[in-house]
N, C-alpha and C positions, 0 to 999 in steps of 0.2 A: 084882924079885918071885920070882926064882928061888929065894930063901931062903925062902920062906914054904911048904916041903913038909919032910916027914922029921920031925914031931914039934916044930915049932920055931912053933908057930901063937901064941904068947905074945909071941914077939919080931915075929912079922907084925903083930899087932894094935897092938903100941907103934909100930911103923914107920906103921902106917896112919893113928894120931891124930896122929902128929907130921907127917905129908903134909898132912892136914886143917887143923891148927892153922897151919901155915905158909902155905896157901891163905887162912885167914881175915886172918892178918897182913898178907899182902900186899893183899888188898883192903882192909883199914883204912887201909894206905899210901896208895892211889889215893884213896879216899874224903877223906882228911885235905888232899889236893891240890887239892881242889875248894873249899875255904873257907880262912880266915886271912888274909893278907896277903902281898903283893909288895915287893919293893924295888927302885927303879930303879937301874939299873948304867950307864946310858949316859954317856959322857964328858961332855957338855954338858947339852942339855934333850931330853927324848925327847918325841915325839907322842903323844898320846891321841885316840884315833878313836871316831866315832858307831857304826863296825861293823868287824867283825874281818878287813879287809883293807886293803891299802896306799892304794886309792882313795877311802876314805870319808874325810868331811870331819874334818878337824883339830878338836877342840871346845877343846882347851887344850895347854899343854905343861908338863912338870913336870922338876924340876931332879934330877940326880943325888944318891941317898941317901934321896928321898921314899919314904914308906910307903904304900901304897894298900891298902885293903879288897879283899881277893879275894871274888867271887861265885861264880867257875867257871873253868873251863879249856875252851876251843874250840880243839883243834889246836894252831896256832904262836901262839894269842894268849891272855891272861889277860882274863877278864870281871872289870872293877874298878869299883869306886864311887870317883869322885873330886870333891873342892870345887871349884866353879867360883863365885866370889863368894860367895853366900849360900846355893847352893844345891849339892846333893849330887847328881851324875848318874852314872847307869851307863853306863859306856864301855869300850873296850877298848885293852891296851898289848901291844905285840909282846914275846914271848919274848927277842927278840934284845937289848932293851934292859932287861929286868927280870928278876929271878929269884923264887923262892920264898922269903919270910921261914920260918926255922925258928919253930916254935910254941914258947912258953914251957914250961918244965918242970913236967910234970903236966897239961898241958892237952891232951894228943894224943888221948886216947880220947873226950874230950868234944868235942874238934874234929871227929872223925870223925863222931860219932852226929847231927851237925847237917847237912841234906841241902842241897845247894846250891839259892839261890833262882832261881825261874823267869825266865828271860831276858825283859828287857822289849822291846816292841815297836823296831826300828829307827828312829832319829830320820829323820824325812821331809828331805831337802834337796834344794834346787832351786839349781843354779849357786852352791854354795858359801855358801846363805842358810837359816836354819832360824830357826823361831818357834814358842814355847810359851807356854801361859797358865800364870802362876804361882799357887800358890795354897800360901804359907809356902814350904817347901823342895821341894815337888813341881811337877812342870812337865807339863802335857797338852800333847803336840805337834798344832798345827795342820796340816792339809794345805795345801801350796803349791798355788794354782789359777792357771790362766793367766788373763792380762788381754791381750785382744786389742783392736785399736785399729780403727776404722771411720772414713772420711770422710764428713762432710755439709756441707752449702753455710750452715746457719744460723750466726750468730756465737755467740762462746763465753760472752756475759757471764753467763747465768744457768743453764747446762748442768750445772756442778758442783754447785751447790745444790739444784735440781729435777729437771733431766734428762728433764722430760716429753715434750720434741719428739725425743729420740734414738730413732731406729728401730733396728730389730734389724740391717739391712745397710747397705751404702753407699748415699748417696743426694747424689749431686753434680750438679749440672746439667748437662746435655747439652752445652751451650754452653760449658763450662769449658775454658780452656785452662792449659798448664803453670804459667804465671805466675799464675793465679787463686787467691785467697785462699780456704782451706777450713778447716773447724775439724776437727781431729783429735779424736776422743773413744775413750779407753780404756774399756772396759765390762767386766764379769764376767757371764758368763751364768747366767741362772737369776734367778729373782725373790728367791730366799733363800739363805743358806748353810747347808751342813750341820751345821757347830759352833754350838752356843749357850753365851754366856759368862753365869751368873747373877751375878756380882759386877757392879755397876754401875759402879764405878772399878776396871778390870781392870789387870792388871800383868802384863806380858809379858817372855819371855827372848829377846833378839833377838840373833843370831850371823851376821855377815856379813864375817868376816875372809879368806874366800877366794874372793870373786868373780872370775872371769877376766877379766883386762883393767881392773880397775878397783881403786884404793886404799882399803883401809877408812877412812882418815884423809879421804877425801873423800866419804864417805857418812853419812846421817843417817836414822833410822828414825823414823816417825811413823804416828798413828793417823787414819783418813780416813773420814768418813761415806760411804756409797754412796747417791747418788741413785735412787731407784727411777723405772722408766720405763713407760709405756702399753704399750710392744712388750715386757716382761718381763724386760729386761736392766737391769743397774745400772751407773750412770754412776760411773766412778772419778776422772777427771779429763779435763780438755781443753786444748788450746791452738791458737793460730792459727797458720797457715803456708801455704805454696804447695801446689798439688796435686802439684808433683813434688819435695816437700821430703825425701822419701825418699832421692832419688839424689844429693841436693846436699851437697858436702863443706865449703861454708863453715860457720864457727861462726855462726849467725844465729838461733837459738833461744835465749832469754832464759828458762830454765827457771823461776830464783828470782824472777822479776818476772811471766812471763806464763802459766805453766801453772796454772791453776785447778783448785782441789780444796778440798773442806770438812775442813779440818784441826782435829782435836779436840786441845785444850789438854793438854800433857801433860809430864812431865819425865823425863830421861833420866838414869839413873846409869851411867855407865861402870865395867864389872868389869874389862874390861881391852880392849887393842886389838882391836875389832871386834866386841866383846860388850858388849850394854847391857840393863838393865833400865829397861824402858818401861813408863810409868804413867799413866794417864788422871788428871788432877787435878779433875774435876768429873763429877758423877754421869752417865752416857749414858743419852740418852732412848731408849724403844723404836725399834729400827731396824735397819739393817744396817751393817756397817761392815768395816775391814779395817787391818790393819797392813802399812804400805807402806815400802818402803827408797828414798829418793830423794838425789840429789846433792845435797851440801852446800856445795859452792863456789858463787860468784856468775859463775862463767865462762860464756859461751854455749857452747852445743853446736850442732854440725851435725846436720842433720836425718838424715843416715845413721847418726848414732850413736844416735840416739834412737828411730827407726822400723824400725831393722833388727833383727838378731838377736844382735847382739855389743856389746862393750863397756856403755855405760850403757842400750842397749835392754833388757838382762837385768832391770835392776833397774823398768823401766816394763811389762815383761812377765807380772809374777806378783805375786799379793797372797795375804795369808792373811786371808780373810774369815771373818766370824763375825756372829752375830746377838744382840740385846739384847732380851729381852721386857719 
């Protein structure tokens, strides 16, 4: 700027205009990078994740050369929209495995004028599992809620269907021994779910490809009806076992045969490994329901696997509950 003295104000004004124009063009380039598309550059397949970090759930994988719609740029991540089955889902892909795709000739200014779409809330994931209600290509994600297990002395026969006798806490006879038979009941706290589904035959997007310690090939999602109880909790399911079942390592529990739950008829369309479109095949009566993920194999399981906090116990310890009016 030392040249803007000594009668050279015309040149100074020209220089200032050039600097201002340069700043505007620079801002346009930054804005343009917030929209458009990105191309996958990974040698094999690249992970597409639910959030912009390497610990987030992998929603799908995309091959080299795949072009994804760009929504925005967040640090070292591209915010993109990806096709998963019949749905288009907002997700993230790392800049290390993708690059900006150059816009077509003559579209740069138009692209720059389009503001980036607001980021959608992160997909709620529990132990590698997530569930959303489908409406066309849109998904409304359900919150995963804990399912706690209690012991009662009553038999299991009618608990899964009416639940009336299920107490809010443990109720085991005082004279019970380690080998005494008790009923393990999984319950969801509260009388009603916070989410309400308006469709009488709802469909769900269920993802369970990353459950620690369990193969997605051994799992099956389903819809179950929750039984209301006089104690204000909702019964999910129940099974008979020994009082010390949680410490036993032997495969004694026949889940496929003996686990009692009120299953709603549904169809499961596999979109990819560990991703299913689950749909009720009949109108759901008013009441409380949940999407659950269960072992699909008919092998028996150890009580230590079902009643503790690892392996298959992760499946029984969470539900995605909803109400139907």
